[in-house]
N, CA, C and O of each residue as an XYZ file, in Angstrom:
544
protein
N      -3.949    -16.581      3.244
C      -5.088    -17.065      4.002
C      -6.339    -16.365      3.496
O      -6.350    -15.141      3.367
N      -7.370    -17.102      3.213
C      -8.610    -16.474      2.749
C      -9.157    -15.504      3.793
O      -9.028    -15.753      4.991
N      -9.773    -14.387      3.348
C     -10.302    -13.394      4.280
C     -11.216    -13.992      5.341
O     -11.216    -13.513      6.475
N     -11.996    -15.022      5.013
C     -12.926    -15.597      5.983
C     -12.214    -16.301      7.130
O     -12.832    -16.570      8.159
N     -10.911    -16.610      6.973
C     -10.164    -17.294      8.012
C      -9.312    -16.347      8.854
O      -8.672    -16.793      9.806
N      -9.286    -15.055      8.531
C      -8.484    -14.097      9.294
C      -9.122    -13.872     10.652
O     -10.328    -13.645     10.742
N      -8.327    -13.933     11.707
C      -8.859    -13.727     13.055
C      -8.439    -12.387     13.634
O      -9.167    -11.800     14.434
N      -7.288    -11.905     13.242
C      -6.827    -10.592     13.682
C      -6.437     -9.806     12.441
O      -6.204    -10.392     11.384
N      -6.364     -8.495     12.558
C      -6.037     -7.688     11.379
C      -4.677     -8.034     10.769
O      -4.518     -7.930      9.553
N      -3.703     -8.437     11.567
C      -2.403     -8.838     11.032
C      -1.518     -7.691     10.606
O      -1.730     -6.541     10.991
N      -0.516     -8.024      9.798
C       0.483     -7.057      9.341
C      -0.060     -6.259      8.168
O      -0.570     -6.822      7.199
N       0.054     -4.954      8.268
C      -0.381     -4.039      7.214
C       0.826     -3.247      6.741
O       1.519     -2.630      7.550
N       1.085     -3.259      5.435
C       2.225     -2.534      4.864
C       1.712     -1.368      4.025
O       0.859     -1.539      3.153
N       2.244     -0.189      4.303
C       1.928      1.013      3.539
C       3.135      1.311      2.659
O       4.250      1.454      3.160
N       2.917      1.405      1.352
C       4.016      1.668      0.430
C       4.401      3.148      0.435
O       3.548      4.030      0.522
N       5.682      3.388      0.340
C       6.207      4.742      0.159
C       7.053      4.720     -1.115
O       7.707      3.721     -1.412
N       7.038      5.811     -1.858
C       7.748      5.876     -3.131
C       8.198      7.312     -3.375
O       7.695      8.243     -2.747
N       9.150      7.483     -4.294
C       9.635      8.833     -4.622
C       8.502      9.699     -5.129
O       7.646      9.240     -5.884
N       8.501     10.962     -4.709
C       7.466     11.934     -5.073
C       6.092     11.517     -4.552
O       5.061     11.784     -5.169
N       6.114     10.858     -3.405
C       4.917     10.365     -2.746
C       3.889     11.472     -2.560
O       4.233     12.589     -2.173
N       2.633     11.160     -2.835
C       1.535     12.091     -2.587
C       1.211     12.020     -1.094
O       0.700     11.010     -0.611
N       1.502     13.059     -0.396
C       1.436     13.026      1.069
C       0.025     12.907      1.624
O      -0.163     12.309      2.683
N      -0.960     13.453      0.948
C      -2.322     13.377      1.474
C      -2.779     11.924      1.584
O      -3.244     11.489      2.638
N      -2.642     11.181      0.491
C      -3.068      9.785      0.485
C      -2.245      8.959      1.466
O      -2.783      8.101      2.166
N      -0.954      9.215      1.515
C      -0.058      8.527      2.445
C      -0.472      8.818      3.888
O      -0.535      7.913      4.721
N      -0.752     10.081      4.171
C      -1.137     10.475      5.533
C      -2.450      9.828      5.956
O      -2.625      9.501      7.130
N      -3.361      9.642      5.030
C      -4.618      8.962      5.357
C      -4.310      7.563      5.890
O      -4.797      7.174      6.952
N      -3.505      6.818      5.151
C      -3.175      5.447      5.556
C      -2.434      5.426      6.890
O      -2.731      4.602      7.754
N      -1.478      6.328      7.056
C      -0.710      6.379      8.304
C      -1.618      6.746      9.473
O      -1.554      6.113     10.526
N      -2.445      7.741      9.301
C      -3.340      8.197     10.381
C      -4.332      7.111     10.792
O      -4.558      6.890     11.982
N      -4.915      6.443      9.818
C      -5.930      5.437     10.127
C      -5.319      4.166     10.707
O      -5.867      3.594     11.649
N      -4.194      3.720     10.160
C      -3.695      2.399     10.527
C      -2.478      2.377     11.448
O      -2.167      1.325     12.008
N      -1.778      3.496     11.624
C      -0.588      3.459     12.470
C      -0.821      4.030     13.866
O       0.012      3.846     14.753
N      -1.929      4.711     14.068
C      -2.246      5.185     15.409
C      -2.856      4.041     16.215
O      -3.666      3.269     15.702
N      -2.463      3.945     17.466
C      -3.073      2.930     18.318
C      -4.537      3.289     18.524
O      -4.885      4.465     18.631
N      -5.383      2.284     18.578
C      -6.828      2.485     18.699
C      -7.411      1.674     19.867
O      -8.318      0.870     19.656
N      -6.906      1.871     21.092
C      -7.422      1.089     22.220
C      -8.904      1.355     22.497
O      -9.594      0.504     23.057
N      -9.386      2.525     22.110
C     -10.788      2.869     22.342
C     -11.748      1.991     21.540
O     -12.929      1.905     21.877
N     -11.260      1.342     20.488
C     -12.117      0.475     19.690
C     -12.373     -0.866     20.371
O     -13.365     -1.537     20.083
N     -11.473     -1.255     21.277
C     -11.653     -2.502     22.004
C     -11.491     -3.756     21.159
O     -12.000     -4.817     21.519
N     -10.788     -3.644     20.041
C     -10.540     -4.802     19.176
C      -9.055     -4.818     18.805
O      -8.388     -3.786     18.871
N      -8.541     -5.979     18.418
C      -7.144     -6.017     17.965
C      -6.970     -5.082     16.770
O      -7.832     -5.020     15.893
N      -5.862     -4.363     16.739
C      -5.619     -3.431     15.648
C      -4.424     -3.891     14.835
O      -3.710     -4.806     15.244
N      -4.206     -3.281     13.718
C      -3.147     -3.644     12.793
C      -1.768     -3.364     13.371
O      -1.570     -2.414     14.129
N      -0.832     -4.207     12.998
C       0.582     -3.893     13.172
C       0.989     -3.340     11.811
O       1.063     -4.086     10.834
N       1.252     -2.042     11.743
C       1.487     -1.374     10.461
C       2.936     -0.967     10.298
O       3.592     -0.545     11.250
N       3.426     -1.100      9.070
C       4.795     -0.728      8.736
C       4.802      0.068      7.437
O       3.862      0.003      6.645
N       5.874      0.814      7.236
C       6.101      1.552      5.990
C       7.175      0.799      5.211
O       8.234      0.484      5.754
N       6.904      0.514      3.949
C       7.852     -0.204      3.096
C       8.146      0.656      1.869
O       7.225      1.150      1.218
N       9.423      0.832      1.557
C       9.821      1.606      0.386
C       9.618      0.779     -0.882
O      10.064     -0.365     -0.960
N       8.948      1.358     -1.867
C       8.681      0.669     -3.130
C       9.915      0.601     -4.016
O       9.942     -0.144     -4.996
N      10.928      1.373     -3.676
C      12.150      1.401     -4.466
C      13.318      1.737     -3.551
O      13.120      2.347     -2.501
N      14.527      1.351     -3.930
C      15.681      1.641     -3.072
C      16.026      3.126     -3.071
O      15.616      3.875     -3.958
N      16.773      3.527     -2.078
C      17.236      4.901     -1.993
C      16.350      5.759     -1.126
O      15.319      5.303     -0.632
N      16.749      7.000     -0.941
C      15.947      7.903     -0.110
C      14.562      8.107     -0.724
O      14.428      8.258     -1.938
N      13.556      8.109      0.110
C      12.188      8.328     -0.347
C      11.778      9.731      0.092
O      11.659     10.013      1.284
N      11.565     10.597     -0.882
C      11.128     11.957     -0.596
C       9.744     12.157     -1.183
O       9.511     11.917     -2.367
N       8.840     12.598     -0.339
C       7.509     12.940     -0.803
C       7.528     14.300     -1.457
O       8.552     14.983     -1.456
N       6.390     14.699     -2.022
C       6.332     16.022     -2.622
C       6.620     17.051     -1.539
O       6.274     16.857     -0.373
N       7.249     18.131     -1.931
C       7.634     19.159     -0.974
C       8.929     18.843     -0.247
O       9.339     19.603      0.630
N       9.588     17.733     -0.592
C      10.868     17.386      0.011
C      10.777     16.621      1.319
O      11.799     16.391      1.966
N       9.595     16.226      1.720
C       9.427     15.475      2.962
C      10.148     14.141      2.857
O       9.952     13.398      1.895
N      10.979     13.837      3.842
C      11.716     12.577      3.863
C      10.884     11.510      4.558
O      10.396     11.719      5.669
N      10.723     10.371      3.904
C       9.966      9.248      4.448
C      10.974      8.160      4.822
O      11.813      7.777      4.007
N      10.887      7.673      6.048
C      11.780      6.613      6.490
C      10.993      5.313      6.631
O      10.105      5.210      7.477
N      11.316      4.324      5.805
C      10.637      3.036      5.934
C      10.877      2.452      7.326
O      11.936      2.655      7.920
N       9.894      1.734      7.835
C      10.025      1.105      9.146
C      10.200     -0.398      9.026
O      10.363     -1.087     10.033
N      10.169     -0.918      7.787
C      10.345     -2.353      7.561
C      11.066     -2.567      6.238
O      11.070     -1.705      5.359
N      11.667     -3.725      6.124
C      12.358     -4.116      4.896
C      11.349     -4.522      3.825
O      10.179     -4.769      4.114
N      11.825     -4.584      2.586
C      11.011     -4.995      1.448
C      10.343     -6.346      1.704
O       9.216     -6.570      1.261
N      11.014     -7.229      2.400
C      10.495     -8.576      2.654
C       9.182     -8.565      3.434
O       8.471     -9.570      3.445
N       8.844     -7.456      4.084
C       7.580     -7.368      4.826
C       6.378     -7.529      3.898
O       5.318     -7.982      4.330
N       6.536     -7.160      2.628
C       5.426     -7.317      1.678
C       5.034     -8.784      1.515
O       3.869     -9.097      1.269
N       6.006     -9.676      1.653
C       5.726    -11.106      1.498
C       4.955    -11.666      2.698
O       4.381    -12.751      2.612
N       4.940    -10.933      3.813
C       4.229    -11.374      5.019
C       2.974    -10.562      5.297
O       2.172    -10.932      6.155
N       2.800     -9.479      4.594
C       1.692     -8.561      4.894
C       0.343     -9.188      4.565
O       0.166     -9.814      3.520
N      -0.604     -9.004      5.485
C      -1.975     -9.439      5.262
C      -2.741     -8.407      4.438
O      -3.693     -8.737      3.730
N      -2.304     -7.145      4.545
C      -2.907     -6.036      3.806
C      -1.786     -5.136      3.307
O      -0.842     -4.848      4.043
N      -1.889     -4.692      2.063
C      -0.925     -3.753      1.490
C      -1.710     -2.559      0.973
O      -2.697     -2.712      0.254
N      -1.257     -1.362      1.350
C      -1.921     -0.136      0.901
C      -1.004      0.624     -0.048
O       0.159      0.883      0.259
N      -1.554      0.976     -1.207
C      -0.853      1.788     -2.201
C      -1.487      3.174     -2.161
O      -2.578      3.366     -2.699
N      -0.819      4.145     -1.532
C      -1.412      5.481     -1.382
C      -1.137      6.388     -2.580
O      -0.176      7.157     -2.578
N      -1.976      6.294     -3.587
C      -1.780      7.124     -4.780
C      -0.598      6.626     -5.590
O      -0.023      5.582     -5.283
N      -0.243      7.357     -6.603
C       0.942      7.050     -7.408
C       1.443      8.335     -8.013
O       0.708      9.320     -8.088
N       2.690      8.336     -8.447
C       3.355      9.536     -8.947
C       2.512     10.234    -10.009
O       2.167     11.408     -9.874
N       2.188      9.496    -11.063
C       1.325      9.969    -12.137
C       0.601      8.752    -12.685
O       1.129      7.640    -12.643
N      -0.586      8.953    -13.189
C      -1.366      7.808    -13.658
C      -0.673      7.059    -14.798
O      -0.916      5.868    -14.992
N       0.185      7.746    -15.549
C       0.852      7.087    -16.671
C       2.291      6.685    -16.359
O       3.014      6.251    -17.255
N       2.715      6.821    -15.108
C       4.072      6.431    -14.712
C       4.119      4.929    -14.456
O       3.328      4.417    -13.664
N       5.034      4.215    -15.114
C       5.106      2.769    -14.898
C       5.535      2.455    -13.462
O       6.215      3.245    -12.806
N       5.120      1.288    -13.006
C       5.526      0.876    -11.665
C       6.724     -0.060    -11.783
O       6.880     -0.749    -12.791
N       7.576     -0.086    -10.749
C       8.723     -1.007    -10.802
C       8.258     -2.456    -10.943
O       7.271     -2.859    -10.328
N       8.963     -3.224    -11.742
C       8.640     -4.630    -11.955
C       8.623     -5.369    -10.618
O       7.756     -6.209    -10.377
N       9.575     -5.054     -9.761
C       9.656     -5.697     -8.447
C       8.377     -5.465     -7.646
O       7.918     -6.364     -6.940
N       7.803     -4.277     -7.748
C       6.569     -3.972     -7.034
C       5.389     -4.744     -7.623
O       4.586     -5.312     -6.882
N       5.285     -4.767     -8.939
C       4.198     -5.506     -9.585
C       4.265     -6.982     -9.211
O       3.240     -7.602     -8.927
N       5.464     -7.540     -9.211
C       5.649     -8.944     -8.848
C       5.238     -9.200     -7.408
O       4.560    -10.187     -7.122
N       5.640     -8.321     -6.500
C       5.293     -8.482     -5.083
C       3.790     -8.367     -4.857
O       3.227     -9.110     -4.053
N       3.137     -7.446     -5.557
C       1.691     -7.294     -5.407
C       0.946     -8.513     -5.939
O      -0.020     -8.971     -5.329
N       1.394     -9.034     -7.071
C       0.756    -10.243     -7.624
C       0.936    -11.431     -6.682
O       0.006    -12.213     -6.486
N       2.113    -11.567     -6.105
C       2.374    -12.672     -5.173
C       1.517    -12.522     -3.920
O       0.966    -13.504     -3.425
N       1.402    -11.306     -3.408
C       0.577    -11.064     -2.218
C      -0.883    -11.386     -2.511
O      -1.561    -12.015     -1.699
N      -1.356    -10.961     -3.653
C      -2.738    -11.241     -4.053
C      -2.973    -12.746     -4.170
O      -4.005    -13.254     -3.729
N      -2.018    -13.454     -4.761
C      -2.151    -14.898     -4.962
C      -2.220    -15.650     -3.636
O      -2.862    -16.698     -3.557
N      -1.571    -15.133     -2.598
C      -1.618    -15.816     -1.300
C      -2.764    -15.321     -0.426
O      -2.881    -15.734      0.728
N      -3.618    -14.433     -0.964
C      -4.821    -14.023     -0.255
C      -4.733    -12.718      0.513
O      -5.645    -12.391      1.274
N      -3.646    -11.956      0.329
C      -3.537    -10.666      1.010
C      -4.527     -9.675      0.414
O      -4.860     -9.748     -0.769
N      -4.996     -8.744      1.251
C      -5.817     -7.636      0.755
C      -4.888     -6.607      0.147
O      -3.849     -6.282      0.722
N      -5.258     -6.097     -1.009
C      -4.488     -5.045     -1.669
C      -5.436     -3.859     -1.802
O      -6.496     -3.967     -2.418
N      -5.045     -2.731     -1.221
C      -5.897     -1.548     -1.171
C      -5.169     -0.395     -1.848
O      -3.965     -0.217     -1.661
N      -5.897      0.381     -2.628
C      -5.294      1.588     -3.192
C      -6.141      2.788     -2.820
O      -7.339      2.675     -2.562
N      -5.492      3.934     -2.798
C      -6.175      5.195     -2.554
C      -5.930      6.067     -3.781
O      -4.792      6.203     -4.232
N      -6.984      6.653     -4.316
C      -6.920      7.552     -5.483
C      -6.179      6.908     -6.645
O      -6.565      5.836     -7.111
N      -5.113      7.556     -7.118
C      -4.412      7.071     -8.311
C      -3.598      5.807     -8.053
O      -2.966      5.289     -8.975
N      -3.599      5.306     -6.840
C      -2.984      4.005     -6.570
C      -3.660      2.893     -7.344
O      -3.076      1.826     -7.533
N      -4.887      3.128     -7.798
C      -5.592      2.135     -8.620
C      -4.805      1.829     -9.896
O      -4.901      0.721    -10.425
N      -4.033      2.790    -10.395
C      -3.233      2.548    -11.590
C      -2.112      1.555    -11.312
O      -1.709      0.811    -12.206
N      -1.608      1.537    -10.089
C      -0.592      0.556     -9.714
C      -1.202     -0.837     -9.754
O      -0.607     -1.767    -10.300
N      -2.393     -0.980     -9.175
C      -3.063     -2.281     -9.185
C      -3.374     -2.713    -10.610
O      -3.222     -3.886    -10.951
N      -3.808     -1.775    -11.443
C      -4.106     -2.097    -12.840
C      -2.840     -2.514    -13.577
O      -2.847     -3.496    -14.320
N      -1.755     -1.774    -13.376
C      -0.492     -2.088    -14.045
C       0.025     -3.455    -13.623
O       0.670     -4.143    -14.413
N      -0.250     -3.856    -12.383
C       0.168     -5.171    -11.887
C      -0.761     -6.285    -12.363
O      -0.485     -7.462    -12.129
N      -1.865     -5.924    -13.030
C      -2.801     -6.914    -13.546
C      -3.846     -7.361    -12.543
O      -4.584     -8.311    -12.805
N      -3.925     -6.696    -11.399
C      -4.857     -7.116    -10.352
C      -6.288     -6.640    -10.580
O      -7.211     -7.083     -9.896
N      -6.470     -5.746    -11.535
C      -7.823     -5.261    -11.817
C      -8.379     -5.795    -13.126
O      -9.455     -5.381    -13.557
N      -7.664     -6.700    -13.756
C      -8.126     -7.247    -15.032
C      -9.537     -7.806    -14.882
O      -9.800     -8.639    -14.015
N     -10.443     -7.331    -15.747
C     -11.813     -7.803    -15.730
C     -12.659     -7.251    -14.593
O     -13.785     -7.705    -14.393
N     -12.143     -6.285    -13.847
C     -12.887     -5.705    -12.718
C     -13.108     -4.214    -12.943
O     -12.358     -3.564    -13.672
N     -14.129     -3.694    -12.318
C     -14.372     -2.255    -12.334
C     -13.611     -1.633    -11.171
O     -13.460     -2.247    -10.115
N     -13.141     -0.423    -11.375
C     -12.402      0.271    -10.325
C     -12.661      1.767    -10.435
O     -13.018      2.277    -11.497
N     -12.479      2.440     -9.345
C     -12.615      3.890     -9.291
C     -11.280      4.467     -8.869
O     -10.574      3.884     -8.046
N     -10.936      5.612     -9.432
C      -9.687      6.270     -9.072
C      -9.947      7.762     -8.835
O     -11.097      8.186     -8.714
N      -8.912      8.521     -8.772
C      -8.984      9.953     -8.528
C      -9.879     10.613     -9.580
O      -9.847     10.234    -10.751
N     -10.668     11.591     -9.165
C     -11.609     12.254    -10.063
C     -10.935     12.870    -11.292
O     -11.550     12.937    -12.356
N      -9.690     13.318    -11.164
C      -9.003     13.978    -12.258
C      -8.618     12.996    -13.369
O      -8.392     13.409    -14.507
N      -8.543     11.709    -13.050
C      -8.120     10.713    -14.030
C      -9.271      9.880    -14.517
O      -9.083      8.992    -15.349
C-alpha cells in the first residue's frame, strides 16, 4: 500500500540476527515496542523476526527470542534493520529477497547505522544516497 494510503501505523518487524548489535536493536525495541498511550494516536504492533534460523545471540551472549515467524515480513508495513554484523558481511539471500518483496509492495524499510549495508546489498539503495555509521 502506498504510504499516502496508510491510515494506521500497522505491523512493524524488527530484525534480529546472530551477533546482533544491541544498541541499535534496543533503539528500535524501545521506540516501537513500548506502548505509547500518552501520544493519543494509534501505535505500531511490533514484532521481532529472526533473520536466520537457530538461536539468535547478540553481542555479549544476550539471547534474543523472536516474537513472530519469518512470514511476518511478508505482512509488515515497516521493517527495521538494526545495524549489521559487519559492513562487509553478506546478508542471507532469503533476507535480501524478503526485503525486495516488501519494498515492491510498498512497505517502509528502515535501517539504523550499518543496517544501510543490508539495504544496499539487497539492491534497495541503487541510485540513492545513504548515510551509515560514522566508522564506515
